[in-house]
N, C-alpha and C positions, 0 to 999 in steps of 0.2 A: 706147655704148648704157650708160647707169647705171640700174640697179634700187635700188628699197628693198625690204628683207626686212624685215617687222617680225612677229617667230616667238619665243615664249619657252620653247619646247621646245628646249634646247642643240643637242643629238645631231639633232633633225631639221635646224635649222637649218644646222647644219654641213654636212649631207650636203647640203641644197638650195644654199648659198653655193658648196660645191665646185663643183658639177654645174653650174651655172649658169655659174661663170666659167670651165668647159670648153668652154661654147658661147661664150666670148668677152665676155661680160657683164663690166662693173663692178657688184658688190654690195655694198651698206651694209646691215650688219645690227644692228637693234636689238631688244633682248628686251622692252622698256617701252611703254606706248602713249604716254606723255608724251614720250619719248625720240623715237617715230615723228612725233608731230606738228610738233616742234621741228626735225627733219631735213628734212622738207614744207616748212617756212616758210624754210628757210635755203639748200634746192637744189633745182635741178631733175632730176626724175626723169622716165625714159620708160617706167616703169612700176612701181606698188606691189604687192607680194604681203601681204596683211595677214590676220592670223590674229585671228578675231573676239574671243578670249577671252584677252586680253593685259592683265595687272596695269597699275595706274595710271588708264590709258583705255583703253576697248575698241576692238575693229577698227570697230564702227560709228560711235562718235564721232571717232575718226580719218578714216573717209570724209567724215563730216559735215563736220568741218574742211577739208577737202582743198576739198570742193564748195562750203563758204563763200567759199574764196578765188577763185571763180569757174574752179579748173584742171581741165579734163578730161583729166588724167594718166589712162590706163587702171588699173583696178585689178582686182585678181584677189584675190576670199574664200579663204583655203586654211584649212579647219576643220573640225572633227569633227561639228559640228551639222549632220545630214543630214535632218532632216526636210522634207518638201515645203514647210510654212510657213517654215521657216528659210531655205531656198532663195529661194523668192519674197520672203522679205523683205528678204534680203540687197540680189537684183537691184533691188527696188523704191527700197534707199535710195542706189542709184546706181553698184553695184559694176558692171562691164563683164562680169565673171566671174565662176564661184562652183564651186571644187574642194573635193570633199569628202575628209578624211583618211581611211583610207591611199589614197597615189596613188603612180602611178610617177613617177619624175622623167622618164623621157621624155614621158609626158602633158603634165607641167609646161611642159617645154621647148616642145610644140607651142601649147600655151595662151599662153604669153607671144608666141612667134611670129605666133600670130595677131591678139592685139593691137596689137603694134607695127604690124603691114602693115596694119589699120583705122586705126590714129592716121595712119599715112603717108598713107593713101590719099586723105586729104582736102586737105592741103597739097600744093601744086605739088612733084610728085617732082623736076623739074630748078631746078637754082639756076645762074644765069648772070651773069658778070662779064667784060666785054670779052671776051677771045678763051679765057675756060674755060668749061667745061660740067661741072658735077658732079650726078650722077644717084643719088639718095638711097637709089632702089630696087637699083638692080645694082651699087652701089657704085663706080662707074665714074667716071672724071675724064676730060675731053679738052681738050687745048690745040690749038688752030687745028684742030679734026676729028681731031687725032690723040691715040690713049689714050695714058694715063699712068699708069704702074705705081705706085700708092701702098701703105706698109703700112696697117695699120688704123689705128695712132694717127696719122700724116699726113693720113688720110683726114677723120680725126675734127675734127683743128685747122682743115683748110682749111672743112670743113662748117661750123664754128661762126664763122669769120671772114666764109664768105661768107652766113650767115643774115643779117647786118647790115653789109653791105659798108663802110659809112659810118662806121661805129662802131667805138670802140676796145675792143679786148677785152685785158682784163688778163692776164699772166702765171697767177693764181690761179684765174681763170674758166678758161682753159685746163687747168689743172692739174684743176681740178674735173671737167670734162667727160673727161678720160682716165684716171683713177684714181680707186679706190675708198678708204674709210678703210683706216687700216693700212698701205695700198701704200706700199714705199719708194721715193721720187723722187729721181733724182739732182738735185743744185742745178741743173746746167745743163741738165736734159733738155729744157725747151721750146726752149732755144736751138738745142739740137742737131737737133730736129725740124723748127723754124723753116728751118734752114740746107739740111735736106735736102729741104726743100720747094720752097726758091727755088731749087735746083739743078734739079728737075725741070720747074715750073710758070714758071721765069723769075725773076731775082733782083729785078726791079723790082716784082713783083704783090705782094709784102706788105710793108709800110712798118712799121718799127721808132718808135714813140713816144716818146721818151726818157724813162723814169720812168714813163710809164703803161700801155704794153703795145703793141699790134700791129692794125693793119687792112689792108684790102685797098688796092690804090692802081692807079689807072690808068695806063697808058705816058705819060710824057712826050713 
């Protein structure tokens, strides 16, 4: 899961980012509103955490830009604006949740989990391809009804490939789904994950499209 954190208070942002990374999320952090808009235009996020009082573009403007793109990405306002009018306005603008500073990091985690559950409750929880079944809720994968144990990153790669099994997914797209900005990425990391996945689900299930990327493949 990849999150965007837009917060100009460096100390608070670092605490939030570290905490959410401990929960297993990849977190991209920006300090300015215009940078947040650019990030939203260039990347897909599972949840966005917005301070309303950002420089350059406000949280309200960022939310407006997101909804203008017809994106239903969950958005949580994290802000010091605590009046009832502020809360009502924020929710009416299209935010999914509203968390007033100061807040506990435990509560923030719970709010993020709640939004991710809600987002996942609408699409199909199970993806199927040939003899593979991937359950996005339980994070389980079965091959011929037998459970296969995958690491978190192996699961994320397989999920990305199975979302559009006939489409080629580039190495860059896979890296983007696995890593946040600034993460060190080994040059052959994706190849290693694909190798491990093939050992677990069947070597013929993932096809390499030379010079392009990878896609799912039926048995011949």
